[in-house]
C-alpha positions as a Markdown table, in Angstrom:
| # | Residue | x | y | z |
|---|---|---|---|---|
| 1 | Met | 74.5 | 58.7 | 61.7 |
| 2 | Ile | 73.0 | 59.2 | 65.2 |
| 3 | Val | 69.5 | 58.0 | 65.7 |
| 4 | Ile | 67.3 | 60.5 | 67.5 |
| 5 | Gly | 64.8 | 59.1 | 70.1 |
| 6 | Ser | 62.5 | 61.5 | 71.8 |
| 7 | Ala | 64.7 | 64.5 | 70.9 |
| 8 | Arg | 63.8 | 66.5 | 67.8 |
| 9 | Gly | 66.1 | 66.0 | 64.7 |
| 10 | Gln | 69.0 | 68.3 | 64.3 |
| 11 | Gly | 70.9 | 69.3 | 61.1 |
| 12 | Ile | 71.7 | 72.0 | 58.7 |
| 13 | Leu | 69.7 | 72.7 | 55.6 |
| 14 | Val | 70.6 | 74.9 | 52.6 |
| 15 | Ser | 67.9 | 75.5 | 50.1 |
| 16 | Lys | 67.9 | 77.2 | 46.7 |
| 17 | Leu | 64.5 | 79.0 | 47.0 |
| 18 | Leu | 62.1 | 80.0 | 44.3 |
| 19 | Leu | 59.7 | 82.8 | 45.1 |
| 20 | Gly | 56.8 | 81.4 | 47.1 |
| 21 | Ala | 58.5 | 77.9 | 47.3 |
| 22 | Thr | 58.3 | 76.0 | 50.6 |
| 23 | Leu | 61.3 | 74.1 | 52.1 |
| 24 | Ser | 60.4 | 70.5 | 52.3 |
| 25 | Leu | 63.4 | 68.6 | 53.9 |
| 26 | Phe | 63.3 | 67.7 | 57.6 |
| 27 | Ala | 66.4 | 66.2 | 59.1 |
| 28 | Ile | 65.8 | 63.3 | 61.4 |
| 29 | Ala | 69.5 | 62.8 | 62.5 |
| 30 | Pro | 72.5 | 65.0 | 63.0 |
| 31 | Ile | 73.4 | 65.9 | 59.4 |
| 32 | Val | 74.5 | 68.8 | 57.3 |
| 33 | Ala | 72.5 | 68.9 | 54.1 |
| 34 | Val | 72.3 | 71.2 | 51.1 |
| 35 | Leu | 69.3 | 71.4 | 48.9 |
| 36 | Gln | 68.9 | 72.9 | 45.5 |
| 37 | Gln | 65.5 | 71.6 | 44.5 |
| 38 | Gly | 66.8 | 68.3 | 45.9 |
| 39 | Val | 69.6 | 67.1 | 48.2 |
| 40 | Leu | 73.1 | 68.1 | 46.9 |
| 41 | Trp | 75.1 | 66.7 | 49.8 |
| 42 | Gln | 74.9 | 65.7 | 53.4 |
| 43 | His | 77.5 | 65.1 | 56.1 |
| 44 | Ser | 77.2 | 63.7 | 59.6 |
| 45 | Ser | 77.8 | 66.3 | 62.4 |
| 46 | Tyr | 78.3 | 65.2 | 66.0 |
| 47 | Gly | 76.7 | 67.7 | 68.2 |
| 48 | Ala | 74.0 | 70.4 | 67.9 |
| 49 | Pro | 74.7 | 73.1 | 65.2 |
| 50 | Asn | 74.1 | 76.1 | 67.4 |
| 51 | Ser | 75.3 | 78.6 | 64.8 |
| 52 | Ile | 76.0 | 78.6 | 61.1 |
| 53 | Ala | 77.4 | 81.1 | 58.6 |
| 54 | Leu | 77.8 | 81.5 | 54.8 |
| 55 | Ser | 80.5 | 83.4 | 52.9 |
| 56 | Asn | 79.0 | 86.0 | 50.6 |
| 57 | Asp | 79.0 | 83.8 | 47.5 |
| 58 | Gly | 78.1 | 80.6 | 49.4 |
| 59 | Ser | 81.5 | 79.0 | 48.7 |
| 60 | Phe | 82.2 | 78.3 | 52.4 |
| 61 | Ile | 80.0 | 77.2 | 55.3 |
| 62 | Ala | 81.1 | 77.7 | 58.9 |
| 63 | Val | 79.4 | 75.6 | 61.6 |
| 64 | Gly | 79.7 | 76.0 | 65.4 |
| 65 | Leu | 78.8 | 72.9 | 67.3 |
| 66 | Gln | 78.0 | 72.0 | 71.0 |
| 67 | Thr | 79.1 | 68.5 | 71.8 |
| 68 | Gly | 78.8 | 68.7 | 75.6 |
| 69 | Pro | 78.3 | 71.1 | 78.5 |
| 70 | Ala | 81.9 | 72.4 | 78.1 |
| 71 | Ser | 83.0 | 71.1 | 74.7 |
| 72 | Gly | 82.4 | 72.0 | 71.1 |
| 73 | Ser | 83.9 | 72.3 | 67.6 |
| 74 | Ile | 84.3 | 74.7 | 64.7 |
| 75 | Gln | 83.9 | 73.2 | 61.2 |
| 76 | Leu | 84.5 | 74.7 | 57.7 |
| 77 | Tyr | 82.9 | 73.1 | 54.6 |
| 78 | Asp | 83.2 | 74.1 | 51.0 |
| 79 | Lys | 80.1 | 74.5 | 48.7 |
| 80 | Ala | 80.5 | 70.9 | 47.4 |
| 81 | Gly | 80.1 | 69.5 | 50.9 |
| 82 | Ser | 83.7 | 68.7 | 51.6 |
| 83 | Leu | 84.7 | 69.1 | 55.3 |
| 84 | Leu | 87.8 | 71.2 | 55.1 |
| 85 | Trp | 88.7 | 71.1 | 58.8 |
| 86 | Thr | 87.5 | 70.7 | 62.3 |
| 87 | Arg | 88.9 | 72.4 | 65.5 |
| 88 | Thr | 87.8 | 71.0 | 68.8 |
| 89 | Val | 87.6 | 73.3 | 71.8 |
| 90 | Asp | 86.7 | 73.1 | 75.5 |
| 91 | Trp | 83.8 | 75.5 | 75.0 |
| 92 | Ala | 80.3 | 74.9 | 73.7 |
| 93 | Ile | 80.2 | 77.0 | 70.5 |
| 94 | Gly | 77.2 | 79.2 | 70.5 |
| 95 | Ser | 78.0 | 81.7 | 67.7 |
| 96 | Ile | 80.0 | 81.7 | 64.5 |
| 97 | Ser | 80.7 | 84.2 | 61.7 |
| 98 | Ile | 82.8 | 84.2 | 58.5 |
| 99 | Ser | 84.3 | 87.0 | 56.4 |
| 100 | Ala | 82.9 | 87.8 | 52.9 |
| 101 | Asn | 85.4 | 85.8 | 51.0 |
| 102 | Gly | 85.8 | 83.0 | 53.6 |
| 103 | Ser | 89.3 | 84.0 | 54.6 |
| 104 | Tyr | 88.6 | 84.4 | 58.3 |
| 105 | Ile | 86.3 | 82.7 | 60.8 |
| 106 | Val | 85.4 | 83.8 | 64.3 |
| 107 | Ala | 83.5 | 81.7 | 66.9 |
| 108 | Ser | 82.5 | 82.3 | 70.5 |
| 109 | Gly | 81.4 | 79.9 | 73.2 |
| 110 | Tyr | 80.8 | 79.3 | 76.9 |
| 111 | Gln | 80.9 | 76.5 | 79.5 |
| 112 | Leu | 77.9 | 75.1 | 81.4 |
| 113 | Ile | 79.1 | 74.7 | 84.9 |
| 114 | Gly | 77.7 | 72.6 | 87.7 |
| 115 | Arg | 74.6 | 70.4 | 88.0 |
| 116 | Leu | 72.3 | 73.2 | 86.9 |
| 117 | Gly | 74.4 | 74.2 | 83.9 |
| 118 | Val | 75.2 | 77.8 | 84.7 |
| 119 | Tyr | 76.6 | 79.7 | 81.7 |
| 120 | Glu | 80.2 | 80.9 | 82.5 |
| 121 | Asn | 83.7 | 81.3 | 81.1 |
| 122 | Gly | 83.1 | 82.9 | 77.7 |
| 123 | Gly | 85.8 | 82.8 | 74.9 |
| 124 | Ile | 86.3 | 84.1 | 71.4 |
| 125 | Phe | 88.4 | 82.2 | 68.8 |
| 126 | Phe | 89.7 | 83.7 | 65.5 |
| 127 | Tyr | 90.9 | 81.5 | 62.7 |
| 128 | Asp | 92.2 | 81.9 | 59.1 |
| 129 | Arg | 90.7 | 79.8 | 56.3 |
| 130 | Asn | 93.3 | 77.0 | 56.9 |
| 131 | Gly | 92.1 | 76.6 | 60.5 |
| 132 | Thr | 95.1 | 78.3 | 62.1 |
| 133 | Gln | 94.0 | 80.1 | 65.3 |
| 134 | Leu | 95.3 | 83.7 | 65.1 |
| 135 | Trp | 94.1 | 84.9 | 68.5 |
| 136 | Asn | 91.6 | 84.2 | 71.3 |
| 137 | Tyr | 89.9 | 86.2 | 74.0 |
| 138 | Thr | 88.7 | 85.2 | 77.5 |
| 139 | Ala | 85.8 | 87.1 | 78.9 |
| 140 | Gly | 86.2 | 89.2 | 82.0 |
| 141 | Tyr | 84.5 | 88.7 | 85.4 |
| 142 | Asp | 81.0 | 89.7 | 86.4 |
| 143 | Gln | 80.5 | 92.6 | 88.8 |
| 144 | Ser | 80.8 | 90.3 | 91.8 |
| 145 | Gly | 84.1 | 89.0 | 90.6 |
| 146 | Gln | 83.0 | 85.4 | 91.2 |
| 147 | Phe | 82.8 | 84.1 | 87.6 |
| 148 | Arg | 83.8 | 84.9 | 84.1 |
| 149 | Leu | 80.9 | 86.0 | 81.9 |
| 150 | Pro | 79.7 | 83.8 | 79.0 |
| 151 | Ile | 79.9 | 85.1 | 75.5 |
| 152 | Phe | 76.8 | 84.4 | 73.5 |
| 153 | Gln | 77.4 | 86.3 | 70.2 |
| 154 | Val | 80.1 | 87.1 | 67.8 |
| 155 | Gln | 80.2 | 88.7 | 64.3 |
| 156 | Leu | 83.0 | 89.4 | 61.9 |
| 157 | Ser | 83.1 | 92.3 | 59.5 |
| 158 | Ser | 83.1 | 91.5 | 55.8 |
| 159 | Asp | 86.8 | 92.1 | 55.4 |
| 160 | Gly | 87.7 | 90.4 | 58.7 |
| 161 | Ser | 89.2 | 93.6 | 60.2 |
| 162 | Thr | 86.8 | 93.9 | 63.2 |
| 163 | Val | 84.9 | 91.6 | 65.5 |
| 164 | Val | 81.8 | 92.5 | 67.5 |
| 165 | Gly | 80.7 | 90.3 | 70.4 |
| 166 | Ala | 78.4 | 90.2 | 73.3 |
| 167 | Thr | 78.8 | 88.8 | 76.8 |
| 168 | Gln | 75.7 | 88.4 | 79.0 |
| 169 | Ser | 75.7 | 92.1 | 79.8 |
| 170 | Ser | 78.1 | 94.0 | 77.5 |
| 171 | Ala | 78.8 | 94.6 | 73.8 |
| 172 | Leu | 82.4 | 94.4 | 72.7 |
| 173 | Leu | 84.3 | 95.6 | 69.6 |
| 174 | Phe | 87.7 | 94.2 | 68.7 |
| 175 | Asp | 90.2 | 94.8 | 65.9 |
| 176 | Asp | 91.6 | 91.9 | 63.9 |
| 177 | His | 94.5 | 91.3 | 66.4 |
| 178 | Gly | 92.1 | 90.8 | 69.3 |
| 179 | Thr | 92.5 | 94.3 | 70.9 |
| 180 | Leu | 89.3 | 95.6 | 72.6 |
| 181 | Leu | 88.4 | 98.9 | 71.0 |
| 182 | Trp | 85.3 | 99.8 | 73.0 |
| 183 | Ser | 82.5 | 98.2 | 75.1 |
| 184 | His | 79.0 | 99.1 | 76.1 |
| 185 | Asn | 77.7 | 97.7 | 79.4 |
| 186 | Ala | 74.0 | 97.1 | 80.0 |
| 187 | Thr | 72.4 | 100.2 | 81.4 |
| 188 | Leu | 68.7 | 99.0 | 81.7 |
| 189 | Gly | 68.2 | 95.3 | 81.6 |
| 190 | Gln | 70.3 | 92.3 | 82.5 |
| 191 | Phe | 71.2 | 91.0 | 79.0 |
| 192 | Val | 72.7 | 92.3 | 75.8 |
| 193 | Arg | 72.5 | 91.3 | 72.1 |
| 194 | Val | 74.6 | 92.8 | 69.4 |
| 195 | Ser | 74.8 | 93.0 | 65.6 |
| 196 | Gly | 76.9 | 95.0 | 63.2 |
| 197 | Ser | 76.8 | 96.1 | 59.5 |
| 198 | Ser | 79.2 | 94.3 | 57.2 |
| 199 | Asn | 82.0 | 96.8 | 57.7 |
| 200 | Glu | 80.9 | 97.5 | 61.3 |
| 201 | Ser | 80.6 | 101.2 | 60.7 |
| 202 | Tyr | 77.3 | 100.7 | 62.6 |
| 203 | Val | 76.8 | 98.4 | 65.7 |
| 204 | Ala | 73.3 | 97.8 | 67.0 |
| 205 | Val | 72.9 | 96.8 | 70.6 |
| 206 | Ala | 69.8 | 95.5 | 72.4 |
| 207 | Asp | 69.7 | 96.0 | 76.2 |
| 208 | Tyr | 66.8 | 93.9 | 77.6 |
| 209 | Tyr | 65.1 | 92.0 | 80.3 |
| 210 | Pro | 64.2 | 88.3 | 79.7 |
| 211 | Gly | 60.5 | 87.5 | 79.3 |
| 212 | Ser | 57.8 | 90.1 | 79.7 |
| 213 | Gly | 56.3 | 92.3 | 82.5 |
| 214 | Tyr | 59.5 | 94.4 | 82.9 |
| 215 | Pro | 60.2 | 98.0 | 81.9 |
| 216 | Pro | 60.6 | 98.6 | 78.1 |
| 217 | Asn | 63.8 | 97.3 | 76.5 |
| 218 | Glu | 66.2 | 99.5 | 74.7 |
| 219 | Val | 67.6 | 99.2 | 71.1 |
| 220 | Phe | 70.7 | 101.3 | 70.5 |
| 221 | Leu | 72.7 | 102.2 | 67.4 |
| 222 | Phe | 76.4 | 103.1 | 67.7 |
| 223 | Asn | 78.9 | 104.1 | 65.1 |
| 224 | Arg | 82.3 | 102.4 | 64.8 |
| 225 | Gln | 83.9 | 104.8 | 67.3 |
| 226 | Gly | 81.3 | 103.8 | 70.0 |
| 227 | Thr | 79.2 | 107.0 | 69.8 |
| 228 | Lys | 75.5 | 106.4 | 70.4 |
| 229 | Leu | 73.4 | 107.6 | 67.4 |
| 230 | Trp | 69.9 | 106.8 | 68.7 |
| 231 | Asn | 67.9 | 104.5 | 71.0 |
| 232 | Ser | 64.3 | 103.1 | 71.0 |
| 233 | Ser | 62.1 | 101.6 | 73.7 |
| 234 | Ala | 59.3 | 100.2 | 71.3 |
| 235 | Val | 60.2 | 96.5 | 72.0 |
| 236 | Thr | 58.3 | 95.6 | 75.2 |
| 237 | Asp | 59.0 | 91.8 | 75.5 |
| 238 | Gly | 62.2 | 89.9 | 75.9 |
| 239 | Ile | 64.5 | 90.0 | 72.8 |
| 240 | Asp | 65.3 | 86.7 | 71.2 |
| 241 | Gly | 66.5 | 87.5 | 67.7 |
| 242 | Phe | 68.6 | 90.5 | 66.6 |
| 243 | Ala | 70.2 | 91.4 | 63.2 |
| 244 | Met | 71.5 | 94.3 | 61.2 |
| 245 | Ser | 71.5 | 94.4 | 57.4 |
| 246 | His | 75.0 | 94.3 | 55.8 |
| 247 | Asp | 74.8 | 97.9 | 54.6 |
| 248 | Gly | 73.6 | 99.1 | 58.0 |
| 249 | Arg | 70.2 | 100.4 | 56.7 |
| 250 | Phe | 68.0 | 98.1 | 58.8 |
| 251 | Val | 67.9 | 96.6 | 62.2 |
| 252 | Ala | 65.6 | 93.6 | 62.7 |
| 253 | Val | 64.4 | 92.5 | 66.2 |
| 254 | Gly | 62.6 | 89.4 | 67.3 |
| 255 | Ser | 60.6 | 89.5 | 70.5 |
| 256 | Gly | 58.0 | 87.5 | 72.4 |
| 257 | Pro | 56.3 | 87.0 | 75.7 |
| 258 | Asn | 56.1 | 83.2 | 75.4 |
| 259 | Gly | 56.8 | 80.3 | 73.1 |
| 260 | Glu | 53.7 | 80.7 | 71.0 |
| 261 | Asn | 53.6 | 84.4 | 70.4 |
| 262 | Gly | 56.2 | 86.8 | 69.0 |
| 263 | Thr | 56.8 | 90.0 | 67.0 |
| 264 | Leu | 59.3 | 90.8 | 64.3 |
| 265 | Tyr | 60.3 | 94.5 | 64.3 |
| 266 | Leu | 62.1 | 96.4 | 61.5 |
| 267 | Tyr | 63.9 | 99.7 | 62.2 |
| 268 | Ser | 65.7 | 102.0 | 59.8 |
| 269 | Asn | 69.2 | 103.2 | 60.6 |
| 270 | Val | 67.9 | 106.5 | 61.8 |
| 271 | Gly | 65.7 | 104.9 | 64.4 |
| 272 | Ser | 62.3 | 104.9 | 62.6 |
| 273 | Leu | 60.2 | 101.8 | 63.3 |
| 274 | Leu | 59.2 | 100.7 | 59.8 |
| 275 | Trp | 56.8 | 97.8 | 60.5 |
| 276 | Thr | 56.0 | 94.9 | 62.9 |
| 277 | Arg | 54.7 | 91.4 | 62.1 |
| 278 | His | 53.1 | 89.0 | 64.5 |
| 279 | Val | 54.6 | 85.4 | 64.5 |
| 280 | Asn | 53.4 | 82.3 | 66.2 |
| 281 | Ser | 56.7 | 82.0 | 68.1 |
| 282 | Pro | 59.4 | 84.4 | 69.1 |
| 283 | Pro | 61.9 | 84.8 | 66.2 |
| 284 | Phe | 64.9 | 83.2 | 67.7 |
| 285 | Ser | 67.3 | 83.8 | 64.9 |
| 286 | Ile | 67.2 | 86.5 | 62.2 |
| 287 | Ala | 69.3 | 87.1 | 59.0 |
| 288 | Val | 69.1 | 89.7 | 56.3 |
| 289 | Ser | 70.4 | 89.1 | 52.8 |
| 290 | Gly | 73.2 | 91.3 | 51.5 |
| 291 | Asp | 71.0 | 93.1 | 49.0 |
| 292 | Asp | 68.3 | 93.9 | 51.6 |
| 293 | Ser | 65.7 | 91.9 | 49.6 |
| 294 | Thr | 65.0 | 89.1 | 52.2 |
| 295 | Ile | 64.7 | 88.7 | 55.9 |
| 296 | Val | 64.6 | 85.1 | 57.3 |
| 297 | Ile | 63.7 | 84.1 | 60.8 |
| 298 | Gly | 63.8 | 80.8 | 62.7 |
| 299 | Thr | 61.0 | 79.9 | 65.1 |
| 300 | Asn | 59.8 | 77.1 | 67.4 |
| 301 | Trp | 57.9 | 75.6 | 64.5 |
| 302 | Gly | 60.1 | 76.3 | 61.4 |
| 303 | Ala | 61.3 | 79.2 | 59.4 |
| 304 | Ile | 59.8 | 82.2 | 57.5 |
| 305 | Gly | 61.1 | 84.4 | 54.7 |
| 306 | Tyr | 59.9 | 88.0 | 54.3 |
| 307 | Asp | 60.7 | 90.6 | 51.7 |
| 308 | Ile | 61.9 | 94.0 | 53.0 |
| 309 | Gln | 58.4 | 95.3 | 53.0 |
| 310 | Gly | 57.3 | 92.6 | 55.5 |
| 311 | Asn | 55.4 | 90.3 | 53.1 |
| 312 | Val | 55.8 | 86.6 | 53.7 |
| 313 | Ile | 57.4 | 85.0 | 50.6 |
| 314 | Trp | 57.9 | 81.4 | 51.9 |
| 315 | Thr | 57.5 | 79.3 | 55.0 |
| 316 | Tyr | 59.0 | 76.0 | 56.3 |
| 317 | Asn | 57.2 | 74.0 | 59.0 |
| 318 | Gly | 58.2 | 70.8 | 60.8 |
| 319 | Ala | 61.3 | 71.5 | 62.9 |
| 320 | Ser | 62.5 | 74.3 | 65.2 |
| 321 | Ala | 65.1 | 76.4 | 63.3 |
| 322 | Gly | 67.5 | 77.8 | 66.0 |
| 323 | Ser | 70.0 | 79.4 | 63.7 |
| 324 | Met | 69.6 | 81.1 | 60.3 |
| 325 | Ala | 71.8 | 82.4 | 57.5 |
| 326 | Val | 71.1 | 83.7 | 54.0 |
| 327 | Ser | 73.2 | 84.4 | 50.9 |
| 328 | Ser | 73.7 | 87.9 | 49.6 |
| 329 | Asp | 70.9 | 87.8 | 47.0 |
| 330 | Gly | 68.5 | 85.8 | 49.2 |
| 331 | Ser | 68.5 | 82.7 | 47.0 |
| 332 | Tyr | 70.2 | 80.4 | 49.5 |
| 333 | Val | 69.0 | 79.9 | 53.0 |
| 334 | Leu | 70.9 | 78.0 | 55.7 |
| 335 | Ala | 68.9 | 76.7 | 58.7 |
| 336 | Gly | 70.2 | 74.9 | 61.7 |
| 337 | Leu | 67.5 | 72.6 | 63.1 |
| 338 | Trp | 67.6 | 72.6 | 66.9 |
| 339 | Ala | 68.1 | 69.6 | 69.2 |
| 340 | Asp | 69.8 | 68.8 | 72.5 |
| 341 | Trp | 73.5 | 68.3 | 72.1 |
| 342 | Gln | 73.3 | 64.7 | 73.4 |
């Protein structure tokens, strides 16, 4: 165990939720913990769990860790808490995804370069369940040609056949051999976020400026061939969280002007804005259950669960939840509690 001083505790929590129940465990050291009305298991994790993912039935848990400015690891656990394998890489892992049956895992990362820690040199890493790396991808250069772009997001289709990813300023779609099928470059703002449906027949893209006081941001929906279906400029502040439901029916967007105010937006897949909800923090991470019953968000102060109509069904307060995942029926929620990687 690593004792945390002034830094907030970090860890990973999984909870079996009852309707209206409140999560109650707060990790005070780097741990991986599973709760089902009590602790089922815990495991020490060296580094900050920047991203976590559950297989559809909860049998496998993939974890992406940052252990330094240019180092990280990918871990796979089974439901009983056994660490199946760890792969160490020379990138800080910022995003991870797992196929529906846990057969494939994809992770992406970046390196923090120089004294100021500039994000550069993005990479994508594709593994099978045994931890064998099947392919990897190195990001291209920025428009100036001076540095390789970081990769902040990656998502695997349910069958593992396609991978959607995002550099700082472009959305990418790959096949299962690492071939780039199409890309979308930012046309309005400086940054891009991306999320796909489970089979990636739909790919949602957010093209946005950081913070507030800029022109309206754009949310796009593309089909698998890269054709734009619609776009919306309803989100006015910087976009922090972004997720599409597994069946592609909904797009959830988290936005906020500062650390104490935010809004959760829910769109239909035809571009209709269904509802908005005010939050006391930008929703930094969003996940939608496979049956569309539950939306979970991570905030500066904890986590919140909503039903698909936008009603709050549970809350957790006490630690910043920087990464979220939810099981297919909404009964299990996985939350990565944020802390510095030191």
